[in-house]
ZALUM-682093 format. One record per residue (C-alpha): x, y, z. Coordinates in steps of 0.25 Angstrom, whole numbers, plus 5000, padded with zeros to 4 digits. Example, Ala and Ser with C-alpha at 12.3 -4.5 7.8 and 13.67 -1.06 7.14 Angstrom:
BEGIN
504949825031 505549965029 
END
This chain:
BEGIN
507350105077 505950095082 505249965079 504249975068 502749945072 501549915064 500850045070 502050125066 502050065052 500550085050 500850235053 501850235042 500950175032 499750265036 500650385035 501150345021 499750315017 499250445021 500450525015 500150475000 500050614995 501350665001 502050534997 501550504983 500950644979 499550594980 498750484986 498750344979 497450334971 496150284979 495950184968 497150114972 496650084986 498050104991 498250055006 499350015015 499449955028 500549905038 500549765044 501349685054 501949555048 502649475059 503649565065 503749655052 502749735044 502049755030 501449865023 500449835013 500149935002 498949894993 498249964981 497349924970 498049914956 496949874948 495549804946 495149674940 493749624936 492949554946 492449414942 491049464945 490649564935 489749644944 490949664955 491949774955 493349754950 494249684959 495449774964 496849724961 497749764973 499249774974 499849754988 501249794992 501849745005 503049815012 503749725022 504349795034 505249745044 505249805058 506549865057 506249935043 506550085043 505250175043 505850255031 505950125023 504550085026 504050225021 504850225009 504350085005 502950115007 503050244999 503650174988 502550074987 501450184989 502150254976 502050124968 500550114972 500350264969 500950254955 500150134951 498950174941 497550184946 496950034947 496249984934 495749854929 496749754927 496749624919 496949504928 
END
């Protein structure tokens, strides 16, 4: 098996990000500000998936509402099979896709 590299993992992440319509049926709503990136962690890797799940009031009345973000981290060992990485990322993308549009939340 070929050794997993950060560049290769970033390519997988980019391909999945730009395949939302094919994978999920449509894109994750723009209001959720969905993003995902791959990072090196020592000898292993992480994929961070972030999105906005709501907004809270700013302490200053004239300021915009403050986004409440959700972050999911997938930890990946160098010997992890690519198909497992893809399956895990798609599963997390589906969770974000199925969340409601962000609204005001009580804190």
